C-alpha positions, 0 to 999 in steps of 0.5 A: 500500499505505501509503495502505491503511495510513493509510487503515485507522489513519483508520477505527480512530482515528474508531472509538475516538473514537466510543467515547470520546465514547459513554462520555463521554455515558453517564457524563455522563447517570449522574453524580448518582446518582437514588437515595435512599440511608440510612446502611445502604445506603451502609454495606454498600455500603462493606463490599461495596467493602472484601470486594472488595478484599481479594479482588483483595488476596488473588488478586494475593497468590496470583498473586505466590507461584504466580510466586515459586515458593512456591504456597501449596498 
């Protein structure tokens, strides 16, 4: 019985290592951007990141107020 558990653990460990290796390979492949961006594109991407950050912060705030018991609506 114990050998079965260790075998499954080794299989899972090998599977996870394969997944990590694949992600590292993909990250290495796309490390440098292939598209040249001008200032406008960079500025718009920065604004989109800030907008996403605001949305996440708003979501966290809403979750906190609901858990605390002071729901907004």
